[in-house]
C-alpha positions in Angstrom: -111.0 -178.3 -25.9 -112.4 -174.8 -25.4 -109.8 -172.3 -24.3 -110.4 -170.5 -21.0 -109.4 -166.9 -20.2 -108.0 -165.9 -17.0 -107.5 -162.4 -15.4 -104.6 -162.0 -13.1 -104.9 -159.0 -10.6 -101.8 -157.7 -9.0 -100.7 -154.6 -7.0 -97.7 -152.5 -8.0 -95.8 -150.2 -5.7 -93.6 -148.8 -8.4 -91.9 -145.6 -7.3 -92.6 -143.6 -10.4 -96.4 -144.2 -9.8 -96.3 -143.4 -6.1 -95.0 -140.0 -6.4 -96.3 -137.0 -8.3 -93.8 -134.8 -10.2 -93.2 -131.2 -9.2 -94.5 -128.5 -11.5 -92.1 -125.6 -11.9 -93.3 -122.3 -10.2 -90.8 -119.4 -10.7 -92.6 -117.3 -7.9 -94.2 -113.9 -8.1 -93.1 -111.0 -10.4 -91.1 -108.2 -8.8 -90.8 -104.5 -9.1 -87.7 -103.3 -7.4 -85.5 -100.2 -6.9 -82.1 -101.7 -5.8 -79.8 -103.9 -7.8 -80.2 -107.1 -5.7 -83.2 -109.3 -4.9 -84.2 -112.9 -3.9 -86.1 -115.2 -6.1 -89.1 -117.2 -4.7 -89.3 -120.5 -6.9 -90.6 -123.8 -5.5 -88.2 -126.5 -4.4 -87.9 -129.7 -6.5 -87.9 -133.1 -4.8 -84.6 -135.0 -4.1 -85.0 -137.0 -7.3 -85.6 -133.9 -9.4 -83.3 -131.2 -10.7 -84.0 -127.4 -10.8 -82.1 -124.6 -12.4 -82.4 -121.0 -13.4 -81.6 -119.4 -16.8 -81.7 -115.9 -17.9 -84.2 -115.4 -20.8 -83.9 -111.6 -21.2 -82.3 -108.7 -19.5 -79.3 -108.3 -17.4 -78.6 -110.0 -14.0 -76.0 -112.0 -12.2 -77.5 -115.3 -10.8 -75.7 -116.4 -7.6 -76.6 -120.0 -7.6 -78.5 -121.3 -10.6 -79.6 -124.4 -8.8 -81.1 -122.6 -5.7 -84.8 -121.9 -6.0 -84.4 -118.9 -3.6 -81.1 -117.7 -5.0 -80.1 -114.0 -5.0 -79.7 -111.8 -7.9 -77.3 -108.9 -8.3 -76.3 -106.3 -10.9 -79.8 -106.2 -12.0 -80.3 -103.9 -15.1 -82.9 -101.0 -15.3 -85.3 -103.0 -17.5 -87.6 -105.9 -17.5 -85.5 -108.9 -16.7 -87.0 -112.3 -17.3 -85.7 -115.5 -15.8 -86.9 -119.1 -16.4 -87.1 -121.8 -13.6 -86.9 -125.4 -15.0 -87.6 -128.6 -13.0 -86.6 -132.0 -14.5 -88.3 -135.0 -13.1 -88.0 -138.7 -14.0 -91.0 -138.4 -16.2 -91.2 -134.8 -17.4 -89.7 -131.3 -17.6 -91.6 -128.2 -16.8 -90.6 -124.4 -16.6 -92.1 -121.1 -15.5 -91.0 -117.6 -15.9 -90.6 -114.6 -13.5 -90.2 -110.9 -14.3 -87.9 -108.6 -12.3 -88.4 -105.0 -13.3 -86.0 -102.5 -11.8 -86.9 -98.9 -11.6 -84.7 -95.8 -11.3 -84.2 -94.5 -7.9 -83.6 -91.0 -9.2 -85.9 -90.9 -12.3 -86.2 -87.9 -14.7 -88.7 -85.3 -13.5 -92.0 -85.0 -15.3 -91.8 -82.3 -17.9 -95.1 -81.6 -19.8 -93.3 -79.1 -22.2 -93.8 -75.4 -23.0 -97.3 -73.7 -22.8 -98.7 -73.1 -26.2 -101.0 -70.5 -27.9 -102.8 -71.8 -30.9 -104.9 -70.1 -33.4 -107.8 -72.0 -34.8 -109.5 -73.4 -36.6 -108.3 -76.2 -36.7 -108.5 -76.6 -32.9 -105.6 -79.0 -32.5 -102.1 -79.0 -30.9 -99.2 -81.3 -30.6 -97.8 -82.0 -27.1 -94.1 -81.7 -26.3 -93.4 -83.5 -23.1 -90.1 -85.0 -22.2 -89.7 -88.7 -23.2 -89.9 -91.0 -20.2 -87.1 -93.5 -19.5 -88.2 -97.1 -19.3 -89.6 -98.6 -17.1 -91.1 -95.3 -16.1 -94.6 -94.7 -17.7 -96.1 -91.3 -18.3 -99.7 -90.5 -19.0 -101.7 -87.4 -20.3 -104.9 -86.3 -18.6 -107.3 -83.3 -19.0 -107.4 -81.0 -16.0 -109.3 -78.0 -17.2 -111.1 -77.0 -20.4 -111.7 -79.5 -23.2 -109.7 -81.7 -25.7 -109.4 -85.2 -27.0 -105.9 -86.8 -26.3 -105.2 -89.1 -29.2 -102.4 -91.2 -27.4 -102.4 -90.7 -23.6 -99.0 -92.3 -23.0 -97.1 -90.6 -26.0 -95.2 -87.5 -25.0 -95.9 -85.9 -28.4 -99.6 -86.9 -28.6 -102.0 -85.0 -30.9 -104.8 -83.2 -29.1 -107.9 -82.4 -30.9 -111.3 -80.6 -30.1 -109.6 -78.0 -28.0 -111.9 -75.4 -26.5 -111.5 -71.7 -27.0 -109.6 -70.3 -24.0 -107.5 -72.0 -21.4 -107.0 -75.8 -21.7 -104.8 -77.4 -19.0 -103.3 -80.9 -19.2 -101.3 -83.0 -16.8 -98.4 -85.2 -17.5 -98.0 -87.9 -14.8 -94.9 -90.1 -14.6 -95.1 -93.3 -12.6 -91.8 -94.6 -11.2 -93.2 -97.0 -8.5 -92.3 -98.4 -6.3 -89.1 -96.1 -5.9 -90.8 -92.7 -5.9 -94.2 -91.1 -5.8 -95.6 -90.1 -9.2 -94.2 -86.9 -10.7 -96.5 -84.5 -12.3 -96.2 -81.4 -14.4 -98.8 -79.2 -16.2 -99.0 -77.6 -19.6 -101.5 -74.8 -20.7 -102.8 -74.7 -24.3 -104.5 -71.3 -25.0 -106.8 -71.7 -27.9 -107.6 -68.5 -29.8 -109.9 -68.0 -32.8 -108.0 -66.9 -35.9 -108.0 -63.1 -36.6 -110.1 -61.4 -39.3 -107.8 -59.1 -41.2 -110.3 -57.1 -43.0 -112.6 -57.2 -46.0 -111.8 -57.0 -49.7 -113.2 -54.4 -52.2 -116.5 -56.3 -52.4 -116.7 -56.5 -48.6 -116.2 -60.1 -48.5 -114.6 -61.2 -45.2 -110.9 -62.1 -45.3 -109.2 -64.4 -42.8 -106.0 -66.1 -42.2 -105.0 -68.8 -39.8 -102.1 -71.2 -39.3 -102.9 -74.9 -39.4 -100.4 -76.2 -36.9 -101.1 -79.9 -37.8 -100.0 -79.5 -41.4 -97.8 -76.3 -41.1 -99.9 -74.5 -43.7 -101.1 -70.9 -43.6 -104.7 -70.9 -44.7 -106.1 -67.8 -46.6 -109.8 -67.1 -47.0 -110.6 -64.3 -49.4 -108.7 -62.3 -52.0 -105.3 -60.9 -50.9 -103.7 -58.3 -53.1 -101.1 -59.8 -55.4 -97.5 -60.0 -53.9 -98.6 -58.4 -50.7 -98.3 -61.5 -48.5 -95.2 -61.7 -46.4 -93.9 -63.9 -43.5 -91.9 -62.2 -40.8 -89.9 -63.8 -38.0 -89.7 -62.6 -34.3 -87.3 -59.8 -35.2 -89.5 -58.5 -37.9 -87.4 -59.7 -40.7 -88.9 -61.1 -43.8 -88.5 -64.8 -44.3 -88.2 -66.4 -47.6 -90.5 -69.5 -47.4 -89.5 -70.8 -50.9 -93.2 -71.4 -51.5 -95.9 -69.6 -53.1 -99.6 -69.3 -52.2 -101.7 -72.1 -53.9 -105.4 -72.6 -53.7 -105.8 -70.4 -50.6 -102.8 -71.9 -48.7 -99.2 -71.3 -48.2 -96.9 -74.3 -47.2 -94.8 -73.2 -44.2 -93.4 -76.7 -43.2 -89.8 -75.4 -43.9 -89.9 -72.9 -41.1 -88.0 -73.7 -37.9 -89.8 -73.5 -34.6 -90.5 -70.0 -33.4 -92.9 -67.0 -33.5 -94.0 -65.5 -36.8 -96.3 -63.0 -38.4 -98.2 -63.1 -41.6 -98.9 -59.6 -43.3 -101.0 -58.9 -46.2 -102.5 -55.8 -48.0 -106.3 -55.7 -47.8 -108.0 -52.6 -49.5 -104.9 -50.6 -49.1 -104.5 -51.4 -45.4 -101.8 -53.9 -44.1 -103.2 -56.4 -41.7 -101.1 -58.8 -39.5 -101.7 -62.3 -38.1 -99.3 -63.6 -35.5 -98.8 -67.4 -35.2 -96.3 -70.0 -33.6 -94.5 -72.9 -35.3 -93.9 -75.7 -32.9 -91.3 -78.5 -33.0 
């Protein structure tokens, strides 16, 4: 006898099919000034369990099972918390970032003004290091110059224009305070001609601030080159001129003068060694 196939249709009202699970949502990220705040996660169903855990940073969680619990003792950093919901069929989690800024942040300090002799037309900024989560940024206000790293306090600046170049150091400490600003002036001067040699060839010296090397173009009378400090005292550099240059990387920051005898006349070039 040939077998017959039957299809039986039935309806199921199983609870696990009737209800959708809750997907964890830890709420919006927050930027705050005080050491307390309230979280804003979603609420799990009665058959589900939700709980907070600290992933990174430093906070005190009042009630780890409360989606809108309060936090206290929040550290001055980026604090990350994870909200996890366990359902009968799955487990999901989401993270929220709580960044606490300083109420009394360090003031923006762009560093001292500088006078640079070129070429090369470069300088190194000397601003005060920001304290996280404060973020500071360089911008050009007047003149010309290319900022290599706009958020670095010691950024290299190239392609400086001759004359006055003004840069602004802006520090953002939102939402606690308006941005702080400070300015630094970099005066770019052309290197000084210090005369001509016996064959009337031009002679020049300039200080390469990037490599801390005194560049010499032309013939300087033997043993006539000296480096003097701001008091006019001779400085022993422990180095000797080589291939038209003198390594001055061992000098501490300050004002100096290079002197040399050219055709019987002593000429002087003043320069500054930065930090």
